[in-house]
C-alpha positions as CSV (number, residue, x, y, z in Angstrom):
1,M,15.2,-54.6,30.6
2,A,14.4,-51.0,30.4
3,S,13.6,-49.5,27.0
4,S,14.9,-46.2,25.8
5,V,13.1,-43.7,23.6
6,Q,14.8,-41.1,21.4
7,C,13.0,-37.9,20.6
8,S,13.7,-35.1,18.2
9,V,12.4,-31.6,18.7
10,W,12.0,-29.1,15.9
11,V,12.9,-25.5,17.0
12,P,11.9,-22.8,14.5
13,S,14.6,-20.3,13.7
14,L,14.0,-16.6,14.3
15,P,13.0,-14.7,11.3
16,N,15.4,-12.3,9.7
17,L,13.7,-9.0,10.2
18,N,15.9,-7.3,7.6
19,T,15.2,-9.5,4.7
20,N,12.8,-7.2,2.9
21,T,14.2,-6.2,-0.5
22,L,13.0,-3.8,-3.1
23,R,13.8,-3.4,-6.7
24,S,12.2,-1.8,-9.7
25,F,11.8,-3.4,-13.1
26,S,9.3,-4.1,-15.9
27,V,7.2,-7.1,-14.9
28,N,3.8,-8.5,-15.5
29,P,2.6,-9.8,-12.1
30,N,-0.1,-11.8,-13.8
31,S,2.5,-14.2,-15.1
32,V,3.6,-15.3,-11.6
33,S,2.8,-18.9,-10.9
34,F,1.9,-20.5,-7.6
35,S,2.3,-23.8,-5.9
36,S,1.4,-25.1,-2.6
37,S,1.7,-28.4,-0.7
38,F,-0.3,-29.2,2.4
39,T,-0.2,-32.3,4.5
40,R,-2.2,-32.8,7.6
41,I,-1.0,-34.8,10.7
42,R,-3.6,-37.2,12.1
43,A,-3.4,-37.1,15.9
44,S,-4.4,-39.9,18.2
45,S,-7.2,-39.1,20.6
46,S,-4.9,-40.3,23.4
47,S,-2.4,-37.6,22.7
48,P,-3.8,-34.1,23.7
49,I,-0.4,-32.4,23.0
50,L,-0.3,-33.8,19.5
51,E,-4.0,-32.8,19.0
52,E,-3.1,-29.2,19.9
53,A,-0.2,-29.2,17.5
54,T,-2.4,-30.6,14.8
55,M,-5.0,-27.9,15.4
56,S,-2.4,-25.2,15.0
57,I,-0.9,-26.7,11.9
58,D,-4.4,-27.0,10.4
59,N,-5.1,-23.3,11.3
60,L,-1.8,-22.3,9.6
61,R,-2.7,-24.4,6.5
62,R,-6.1,-22.7,6.3
63,F,-4.6,-19.3,6.8
64,I,-2.1,-19.9,4.0
65,D,-4.8,-21.3,1.7
66,L,-7.0,-18.2,2.4
67,N,-4.2,-15.8,1.4
68,S,-2.7,-17.7,-1.6
69,G,-3.3,-16.5,-5.1
70,K,-2.9,-13.4,-7.3
71,W,-4.6,-10.3,-5.9
72,N,-5.3,-7.2,-7.9
73,G,-5.8,-4.3,-5.6
74,S,-6.2,-0.6,-4.9
75,F,-4.3,1.0,-2.0
76,Y,-5.8,4.0,-0.2
77,Q,-4.2,6.3,2.4
78,F,-6.4,8.4,4.7
79,D,-5.5,11.0,7.3
80,S,-6.7,10.8,10.9
81,C,-9.9,12.5,10.0
82,G,-10.8,10.2,7.1
83,N,-9.7,12.4,4.2
84,M,-8.2,10.5,1.3
85,L,-4.6,11.4,0.6
86,Q,-3.4,8.8,-2.0
87,Q,-4.8,6.1,-4.2
88,L,-2.4,3.6,-5.9
89,N,-2.6,0.3,-7.9
90,T,-1.0,-2.8,-6.4
91,K,-0.8,-6.5,-7.1
92,L,0.0,-9.2,-4.5
93,S,1.3,-12.7,-5.3
94,A,1.1,-15.2,-2.5
95,S,2.2,-18.9,-2.5
96,S,3.6,-21.5,-0.1
97,Y,6.2,-24.1,0.4
98,G,6.9,-26.8,2.9
99,E,4.6,-29.1,4.8
100,D,3.1,-29.4,8.3
101,E,4.9,-27.3,10.9
102,L,7.4,-26.2,8.2
103,M,4.8,-24.5,6.0
104,S,5.5,-20.9,5.0
105,L,3.6,-18.3,3.2
106,I,5.7,-16.2,0.8
107,Q,4.3,-12.9,-0.6
108,T,5.5,-10.4,-3.1
109,L,3.8,-7.0,-3.4
110,Y,4.0,-5.1,-6.7
111,I,3.5,-1.3,-6.6
112,K,2.6,0.4,-9.9
113,Q,5.0,3.3,-10.6
114,P,3.7,6.8,-11.3
115,S,2.9,7.7,-14.9
116,S,6.2,9.7,-15.2
117,S,8.1,6.4,-14.9
118,T,6.0,4.2,-17.1
119,S,6.1,3.5,-20.8
120,I,4.5,5.9,-23.3
121,S,1.9,3.3,-24.3
122,G,0.3,3.4,-20.9
123,D,-0.5,-0.3,-21.2
124,D,-0.8,-1.8,-17.7
125,N,1.2,-4.9,-18.8
126,D,4.1,-2.6,-19.9
127,A,4.0,-0.5,-16.7
128,E,6.9,-0.2,-14.4
129,W,6.3,-2.0,-11.1
130,A,8.3,-2.0,-7.9
131,E,8.7,-5.4,-6.2
132,Y,8.6,-5.7,-2.4
133,K,9.3,-9.0,-0.7
134,I,7.2,-9.4,2.4
135,K,8.6,-11.3,5.3
136,E,7.7,-15.0,5.3
137,T,4.8,-16.1,7.5
138,N,5.2,-19.4,9.3
139,M,4.3,-21.2,12.5
140,F,6.7,-19.1,14.6
141,T,5.9,-15.6,13.1
142,V,2.1,-15.8,13.2
143,D,2.2,-16.9,16.9
144,K,5.0,-14.8,18.4
145,Y,5.7,-12.0,16.0
146,Q,2.4,-11.2,14.4
147,Q,0.2,-12.4,17.2
148,I,-2.4,-13.5,14.8
149,G,-6.1,-13.5,15.5
150,F,-7.6,-15.9,12.9
151,F,-11.2,-16.9,12.2
152,P,-11.0,-19.7,9.5
153,S,-14.8,-20.3,9.1
154,E,-15.6,-16.6,9.0
155,R,-12.5,-15.8,6.8
156,A,-11.1,-12.9,8.8
157,F,-7.8,-12.2,10.6
158,A,-5.9,-9.6,12.5
159,L,-2.1,-9.2,12.5
160,R,0.5,-7.1,14.4
161,Y,3.5,-5.3,12.8
162,Q,6.5,-3.8,14.4
163,T,7.1,-1.1,11.8
164,A,5.2,0.5,8.9
165,G,8.1,-0.2,6.5
166,M,6.0,-2.0,3.9
167,L,3.4,0.8,3.8
168,E,6.1,3.5,3.5
169,T,7.5,1.6,0.6
170,V,4.2,1.5,-1.2
171,L,3.8,5.2,-0.8
172,R,7.3,6.1,-1.9
173,Q,7.2,3.8,-5.0
174,G,3.6,4.5,-5.9
175,V,3.8,8.3,-5.6
176,L,7.5,9.2,-6.2
177,G,8.7,6.2,-8.2
178,E,12.1,6.9,-9.8
179,D,12.0,10.4,-8.5
180,D,12.3,9.1,-4.9
181,T,15.5,10.7,-3.4
182,G,15.1,9.1,0.0
183,E,14.2,12.3,1.7
184,E,12.9,12.0,5.2
185,S,9.8,14.1,4.4
186,P,9.3,14.3,0.6
187,R,7.2,17.2,-0.6
188,N,3.5,16.6,-0.8
189,L,3.8,13.1,0.6
190,K,2.8,12.0,4.2
191,L,4.8,9.0,5.3
192,P,4.0,6.9,8.4
193,S,6.1,7.3,11.6
194,R,9.4,5.5,11.6
195,R,8.6,4.4,15.2
196,P,4.8,3.8,15.4
197,S,3.4,2.7,18.7
198,V,1.0,0.3,17.0
199,V,0.6,-1.0,13.5
200,C,-2.5,-3.3,13.2
201,E,-4.0,-5.0,10.2
202,N,-7.6,-6.2,10.3
203,C,-8.7,-8.2,7.3
204,L,-12.3,-9.0,6.3
205,Y,-13.3,-11.1,3.3
206,S,-16.3,-10.4,1.1
207,L,-19.5,-12.4,1.8
208,Q,-20.3,-12.4,-1.9
209,R,-17.1,-12.4,-4.0
210,D,-13.5,-13.5,-3.8
211,K,-12.6,-10.1,-2.5
212,R,-11.2,-8.7,0.7
213,A,-10.4,-5.4,2.6
214,R,-7.3,-5.1,4.6
215,A,-7.3,-2.1,7.0
216,F,-4.3,-0.8,8.8
217,H,-4.3,1.4,11.9
218,I,-1.0,3.3,12.2
219,L,-0.6,5.1,15.6
220,E,2.1,7.7,16.3
221,P,4.5,7.1,19.2
222,K,2.3,9.4,21.4
223,G,-0.7,7.1,20.8
224,T,-2.8,9.1,18.4
225,V,-3.8,8.2,14.9
226,D,-1.0,8.8,12.4
227,M,-2.9,7.6,9.3
228,L,-5.2,4.8,8.1
229,I,-4.4,2.5,5.2
230,L,-6.7,0.3,3.2
231,F,-6.0,-2.4,0.6
232,L,-9.1,-3.4,-1.4
233,E,-8.2,-6.6,-3.3
234,E,-9.8,-9.2,-5.5
235,R,-8.4,-12.6,-6.4
236,S,-8.8,-12.3,-10.2
237,D,-7.1,-11.2,-13.4
238,G,-9.5,-8.4,-13.9
239,P,-9.2,-4.7,-13.1
240,P,-8.6,-3.8,-9.4
241,P,-11.7,-3.1,-7.2
242,L,-12.3,0.5,-6.3
243,L,-14.0,2.4,-3.5
244,D,-17.0,4.5,-4.2
245,S,-15.5,7.8,-3.0
246,S,-18.5,9.9,-4.1
247,G,-20.8,11.6,-1.6
248,D,-20.4,13.9,1.4
249,A,-19.8,13.2,5.1
250,K,-23.6,12.7,5.7
251,N,-23.7,10.0,3.1
252,R,-20.9,8.1,4.8
253,V,-22.8,7.8,8.1
254,I,-26.3,7.1,6.8
255,P,-25.7,3.4,5.8
256,F,-24.8,2.6,9.4
257,L,-27.9,4.0,11.0
258,G,-30.5,1.6,12.3
259,K,-30.6,-1.5,14.5
260,W,-28.1,-4.3,13.9
261,K,-28.4,-7.7,15.4
262,G,-25.8,-10.4,15.3
263,H,-23.3,-12.7,17.0
264,S,-19.7,-12.3,18.1
265,I,-16.8,-14.7,18.5
266,T,-13.7,-13.8,20.6
267,K,-10.5,-15.7,20.3
268,R,-7.1,-15.5,22.0
269,S,-4.2,-14.3,19.9
270,G,-1.9,-16.9,18.5
271,V,-2.0,-19.7,16.0
272,Y,-3.9,-22.0,18.4
273,G,-6.6,-19.3,18.6
274,S,-8.9,-20.9,21.2
275,T,-12.4,-19.4,21.5
276,I,-12.9,-17.7,24.8
277,A,-16.3,-16.1,24.4
278,N,-19.4,-16.1,22.2
279,A,-22.2,-13.5,22.5
280,D,-25.3,-12.2,20.9
281,T,-25.2,-8.5,20.1
282,V,-27.6,-5.7,19.3
283,V,-26.2,-2.3,18.1
284,L,-28.3,0.8,17.6
285,H,-27.0,3.8,15.7
286,E,-29.4,6.8,15.4
287,M,-29.2,10.6,15.1
288,D,-30.8,12.7,17.8
289,D,-32.5,16.1,17.2
290,S,-29.2,18.0,17.7
291,G,-27.4,16.0,15.0
292,Q,-25.4,13.8,17.4
293,L,-24.8,10.1,16.8
294,I,-26.3,7.9,19.5
295,Q,-24.8,4.4,19.8
296,D,-26.3,1.7,22.1
297,V,-24.5,-1.6,22.3
298,T,-26.0,-4.6,24.1
299,S,-24.1,-7.9,24.4
300,I,-25.4,-11.1,26.0
301,S,-22.8,-13.8,26.5
302,D,-23.5,-17.4,25.8
303,G,-23.7,-19.8,28.7
304,E,-23.7,-17.4,31.6
305,H,-26.1,-15.0,29.9
306,V,-24.3,-11.9,31.2
307,T,-25.7,-8.7,29.7
308,T,-23.5,-5.7,29.0
309,N,-24.8,-2.4,27.9
310,V,-22.7,0.6,26.5
311,H,-24.3,3.9,25.6
312,W,-22.3,6.6,23.8
313,T,-23.1,10.0,22.3
314,G,-20.9,11.1,19.5
315,T,-20.2,14.5,17.8
316,I,-19.9,14.4,14.0
317,S,-17.3,16.6,12.3
318,D,-17.1,15.8,8.6
319,Y,-15.9,12.1,8.5
320,L,-15.0,11.9,12.2
321,V,-17.3,10.8,15.0
322,T,-15.9,11.5,18.5
323,F,-17.8,9.8,21.3
324,D,-17.9,10.9,24.9
325,G,-16.3,7.7,26.0
326,G,-13.0,8.7,24.4
327,Y,-13.5,6.6,21.3
328,Q,-13.6,7.8,17.7
329,M,-15.1,6.4,14.5
330,I,-13.5,7.4,11.3
331,L,-15.9,7.1,8.4
332,L,-14.4,5.9,5.1
333,P,-15.9,5.4,1.6
334,G,-17.4,2.1,0.5
335,G,-19.5,1.5,3.6
336,M,-16.4,1.2,5.9
337,Y,-15.3,2.8,9.2
338,M,-12.3,2.3,11.5
339,G,-12.5,2.9,15.2
340,C,-9.9,3.5,17.9
341,P,-9.4,5.5,21.1
342,C,-8.8,9.2,20.7
343,D,-5.7,8.9,22.8
344,I,-4.2,5.4,23.5
345,A,-1.5,6.9,25.8
346,K,-4.3,8.0,28.1
347,S,-5.8,4.5,28.2
348,V,-2.4,3.0,29.0
349,A,-1.8,5.6,31.8
350,E,-5.2,4.7,33.3
351,S,-4.3,1.0,33.1
352,K,-7.1,0.3,30.6
353,S,-7.1,-2.0,27.7
354,F,-8.0,-0.6,24.3
355,H,-9.5,-1.7,21.0
356,L,-9.0,-1.1,17.3
357,E,-12.0,-1.8,15.1
358,F,-12.7,-2.2,11.4
359,C,-16.2,-2.4,10.0
360,W,-17.3,-3.3,6.4
361,L,-20.9,-2.9,5.4
362,E,-20.7,-4.6,2.0
363,T,-24.5,-4.7,1.4
364,P,-27.2,-2.4,2.9
365,D,-28.4,-5.1,5.4
366,K,-25.2,-7.1,6.2
367,R,-22.0,-6.0,7.8
368,Q,-18.9,-7.5,9.4
369,R,-16.7,-6.1,12.1
370,L,-13.3,-7.1,13.5
371,V,-12.1,-5.8,16.8
372,R,-8.5,-6.2,18.1
373,T,-8.1,-5.9,21.8
374,Y,-4.8,-4.8,23.4
375,D,-3.7,-4.9,27.0
376,V,-2.1,-1.9,28.8
377,Q,1.4,-3.0,27.6
378,G,0.3,-2.8,24.0
379,L,0.1,-6.6,23.4
380,A,-2.7,-8.0,21.3
381,V,-4.5,-10.4,23.6
382,S,-7.6,-11.2,21.6
383,S,-9.7,-10.5,18.5
384,T,-13.4,-10.5,18.1
385,Y,-15.4,-11.1,14.9
386,F,-19.0,-9.8,14.5
387,Y,-21.5,-10.7,11.8
388,E,-24.6,-8.5,11.9
389,T,-27.8,-7.9,9.9
390,K,-30.0,-4.9,9.9
391,L,-33.5,-5.3,11.4
């Protein structure tokens, strides 16, 4: 007698891309409570499909756990040359619900209103905050929509966005507040393009504290840098962390000079995030006699021991370093820089992949880098994490 087997398949529903809501009210974000529930599936060694599903569920659980909590932050906006345009106070509340493949991360961003809209006392607890509901993150969105690049052990991730709506809201509410009339181009306020070609978030966590930096590349439809955004956040009830914005352009480049040795891990995009390459790296930054920045990069892959060398010469103009290879490094305060091609449209026209980079030098002798690689169609195909020490 033949036996029959019944199977049920869970199909995730498409996210509602228009569910973001915004409202302004008096609230103390510190009073928000959090809860999470995680359950792991144990897979049989005889079931490779279930093992793969378990691995992805575990990655999602670790990603949610990494992001959950109450984050006090400072929001910074920079132009394409590294000049600071705006600095705002934010708070982020993140929690989760559901179990296994039904787990979801829910996040609410609070933007402090300008002083003209706050109470006379000036007390932060009595301030007016705008609330912005960020789209839920779940098994479907991180894999298909956000094309996540996640490094659980290194505590780093990269995400893709289709619009800069969240960032525009932060700027409107933090700069204009109640005076926002919804104008397309408010006076003295630069808003991101409504149709950006790329919006990429690279996030690195501190090696010393419960702190992180989330850097956003926003590229115009033509493929050049529109603006750069940075959230510097700490998971605590204390004051928000701040960038040290003192010093001139020369002081921003000096911390990166020298020889850096480290290791890189490259993973495919998606919640499964399989590792596709490991390599040992050596990077040399030095100034020549004419004041140009010399960059030599040597990478030796594990296993096959293939050596790759890249030599670039860059011209420094204030906070912008432009290399002869068509790549630019934008120097930011706080030991950070963001890198990208000078013209992505040109890379695509020449059928070349391109890279978006974020570097955080948290201490004088240690730094982390996260590089997001895109194919010629603008799809994020991989992410590479670097940990390097100065020799």
